[in-house]
N, C-alpha and C positions, 0 to 999 in steps of 0.2 A: 674742386670745390663744389659743394652741393648747390642746388638752385636756391635754397634758403640763404646760404652764405653769399651768393651773388646778389640776391635782393638786399640783404643787410648792407653789403658794400656800396650798392647804388644809393640806398636811402641814407647811408652815413655821410654822404656829401651834402645833405640838405640842412638848412638852418633848424628846421623842426626836429630832426633827429638829434642834433647837438643839444637842443633845449631839453628834450626828453632824456637823452642819455646822461646829461649832467645831473639831472634830478633823480633818476631812477636806477640806472644800471649798476652803480657802485653798491647800492643797497641790496640789489639782487645777487651780485657776485661775491660780496664779502663772506657770507656763510660758507662758501665753497673753497676757502683759502687752503685748507689742508687736503683737498681732493684733486683728482687728476683733471677734471673738467668743471666748468661753471656754466651759468646761464649764457654768458657771452661767447664762450668757446664751443659749446656743444652744438654740433652740426654746422659750424662755420669754419673750424680749423684755425681761428684766430689765436695767436700766441699770447696768452694772458699770464701776467705775473702779478704778485702782490708785493708792493713795496711798503716796508715798514721803516719809518724814520722818526726820530724824536723831534718834537716841536721845538723850534729854536727859542721860544719864550717860555712855553709851559713845561718842557722837559718830558711831556707825555708821549708815549709811543703812538703813532698814528699810522694806520694802514689804508692803502688805496689800491684798488685793482687797476692795472694799466696794460695796454698792449705793449709788446716789447719786440726788439730785434735781438736775436741771439748771435753772438760773435765769439765762438769758442767758449772760454770761461767767462766772457764778458756778457753783461746784459745792458742793453741800450733802451732808454725810454725818452719819450718826447713830451715836453711840458706844454701841451696844446690848450689845456683848460677848455676843451670843446669849442674853441674859437672865440673865447671871451677876450676882452681887451687886456686884462691883467693876468700875470703869471699865476699858476695854481699855488696854493699855500705849500704843498709838498715840495715844490721846486725851491722855494725860499728855504725850507727846512733842510733840503738836500745840500744846498749851497753852504749851509752852516755846519753840516754834519761831517764827522770823521768816518762814520760807518753807517750802513743801513742793511736791513735784512731783506733779501729777495726770495720769495717763494714761487717756485714754478713746479706745476704738477705735484703739489704736496710736499716738495723737498725744499727746505730752507737753507740759505747760505748767507753768511755775513760778508758783505763786500764793501769796498771803498768807493765812494762816489766822486766824480769830477765832471766838469763840463767837457764836452768833446772839443778837441783842437780843430782849427779851421779845416784842415784836410780831412779829418775824420767826420766832421760835421756834414760835409757834402756827401760822403760815401754812406754814412748812416742815414742821412735824410732820404737818399734815394732808396735804400733798403726799407725804410719805414713806409714810404709811399707804396711799395710793393705789398706790405702788410695791410696798410689802411690808406687808400687813396684820398680819403676825406681830410687828411692832414693839410693838403694844399688849400682846400677851402677854409679850413680853420685858420691858417696863416693869413689868408686874405681878409677874413672877417675880423681877426684879432688886430690887424694893423701893426703887428710886431713880429720880430723874429722869434720863432719858437725855440726854446732852449732844448738842446740835446744833451742828455746825461749818459755817461758811461759808468757803469758799476762793475768793478773788477776786483779780483783777489789782490791782496796787499803786495804779493810778490810780483805781480804783473806791473804795478806802478814802479816798484824799485828797479825792475829789470828793463824798463823803458816802455 
């Protein structure tokens, strides 16, 4: 990882970074959805995906850039909401959805969302901390368990 990436990882643990990130980063990253790199991933190596899910009330497609953990065909995301006390809206939408679109490096796939099972939760949580150590601070600040979502091809759910 570059020096820049190490600095961002260190700053990512701070409350100030969470405040700025929640208000700015998604706006900077969204225009790069169909590209290989974005503002957040360029020079950092952070695995960024774009999650598109329909609003549970509005029915409108909403897209949010998120760090993710890749597990074969699965994509795992953490509902940290930058350490805020409430779950992010996209997590509520994902709970209500039968499918979501995940775009990684400009390639989109329709996947089935579900919450991680307890044994998966611990494994994926550990992997997520390797990607972004700031999740631990976010969990402490939020005062809640951060939801871990697994998005997978339909056949993976049917097969176990």
